[in-house]
Each structure stands twice: as C-alpha cells, then as structure tokens.
N, C-alpha and C positions, 0 to 999 in steps of 0.2 A: 504494500500500500504506500503510495507516494504521499509525503506530507503536503497538505494544502497550504498555499500561501496564506498566512494569517496576519492580520494587521496588529499593530501595537495595542489597540483597544481590546482585542480578543485575548492577547497574552496577558494584559492587565487583569482581565477577569480570572485567568488561571491563578495569578498571584492572590487575588481576593479569595478564590475558592480554597486554595491551600491554607490561607490564614484562617478561614472558617473551619476547615478540617481540624486544625490544631486547637482552635478555641473549643470545639466540641470535645476533643480528646481531653483537654484540661478540665472542662466542666464535668465530664463523666468521671474523671479521677477524683474530683472534689466530692461528687455524689456518692462514690463508692471507694472510700479510703482503703489503701492497701491493694487496690486492683489497678493494674496497668492496662491502658487502652492504646498501645503503641501502633501507629501506622507503620507497618513493616511488610516485608515479604513482597508479595505480588504487587500490591498497591504502589509501593515505593519504586519497584522496578519498572512498572508501567509508566509512572510519572517521569522517571529518568529517561526512558526510551523516547517518549514523546518530546521531551525537552531537547534531547540530543538530535532527534530527527529535525526539529524546527531550527535549531542553532546551526547545524552542519549540513542541512539539505539532504539528509539521509532518506533512503526508502525503507520503510518498515515492512517486514513480512507480517502476515496475519498472526495473531497470537497463537502460540503452540504449533507453529508450522513445522511439518516434518522435514528432516534433512539436515538439521544442524544439532549436533550434540556436543557436550563438553569433551568427549573423548576424541573428537576429530582434530 
C-alpha cells in the first residue's frame, strides 16, 4: 500500500490523537491504581510504520503480508 500524500493538517490530527491516547492511558491508570495500560506491541509498531512511510515515502505492505520473516 503506497502512502497517500497527507497535508500538515492531517498529520497534526495524528499528533492530537496520540496525545488523546496517552491522556486516556493516564486516566485509566488513575482509575485503577497499580494497573498499567501501556500502549505497546502492535499499536506502537503500526504507528511507527505509518510515520516512517509518511516521512520517507515508503510503500507499506498490507498488515501481516506473507513473504517477509525475521529469519530471512
């Protein structure tokens, strides 16, 4: 999947959404002391891939596309 040209306003929204995500995490941790609600794993990886595709003009494969493994 080739990244779409996105303007500054759209990427500004991404920053806002990520801020919202961390505010939600913080609030959940306040409501449930001792419980962690960390955004990690797949979510953080997907955010990183989307950002890299945008910044470097990369073409992303569909999620979980066959053919690429860590052993290659």
